[in-house]
C-alpha positions, 0 to 999 in steps of 0.5 A, a space after each residue: 174497512 170498506 162498506 159491505 155490499 148493500 150497506 152503503 155508508 156502513 163501516 167496520 172496525 178491525 181491532 188488532 191486539 196481542 197478548 189478551 189475558 184470557 180469563 181476566 174479567 176486563 178482557 173477557 168483557 171487552 171480547 164479549 162487547 166486541 162480539 155483540 157488534 157484527 161490524 167489529 172484528 177482533 184479531 188478538 194474535 201476533 202477526 208477522 210484518 207481511 200480515 200487518 202490512 196486508 191488514 193495513 192495506 186492506 183497511 181505509 184508514 189506520 187508527 192508533 189511540 196510543 198513550 205512549 208511542 216510540 217512533 210509530 213505525 206502523 203509523 209511518 207504514 200506513 202513511 207510506 201505503 197511502 192510508 189516512 192515519 188517526 193517532 194520539 197527538 203525542 210522542 214520536 209520531 208528532 214528528 211526521 203526523 200533522 193536521 195537513 196529512 193526518 188526523 192527530 187526536 187531542 189528549 190529556 195527561 193522566 197519571 198511571 195508576 198502580 197495576 195499570 202498566 206492568 213496568 211502572 212502580 208506584 213511586 215512578 210518578 209515571 203518566 201517559 197521554 189519555 186520548 180524547 175519545 170524542 175527538 178521535 171519533 170526529 177524526 175517524 169520520 174525517 179520515 173516512 172521508 179523506 180516504 176517498 179524496 184523491 187530492 188528500 191521498 196524493 198529498 199524504 203519499 208525497 209527504 210520507 215519501 219525503 219524510 221517510 226517504 233514506 236521504 232525509 233520514 241519513 241527513 238527520 243522522 249525520 246532523 245528529 252525529 255531528 252535533 254530538 261528536 263535532 
């Protein structure tokens, strides 16, 4: 978030979550830790698309340290809005988030432990990408700098406009359908 008046160099962190488990010891500890730092704003609620886009638009950068992501729609939307994106270099966003226009974060493979994810059974041999927190911190600092660089922002928006254009997406769909059905 932008620096507040009189706090040159200060940063803020907006954490958007949903379905926090009130009463669960880990969730309560997390909320308490966030509350101790006035730079952190925790929003634990469902937001409609307009609210999410408004939130992205109000921030300097978008961060998604996911362990698994589908396409990464909100990452794409942030790029289309001209916001630097910091995200785990894993899953769907690797198709469009490159070091030239974003801030991919290294990760390591980690087994999903029993009880960590609702839809995983112990015999699934499930794993996910565990983001490197130290690398993420460096990438967040770089994204903050990039947010003030007009050349970077122009390159980012041009890339996003090209990659997510209806013509390009339609051509990709055509090519895939032709590959499947000749």
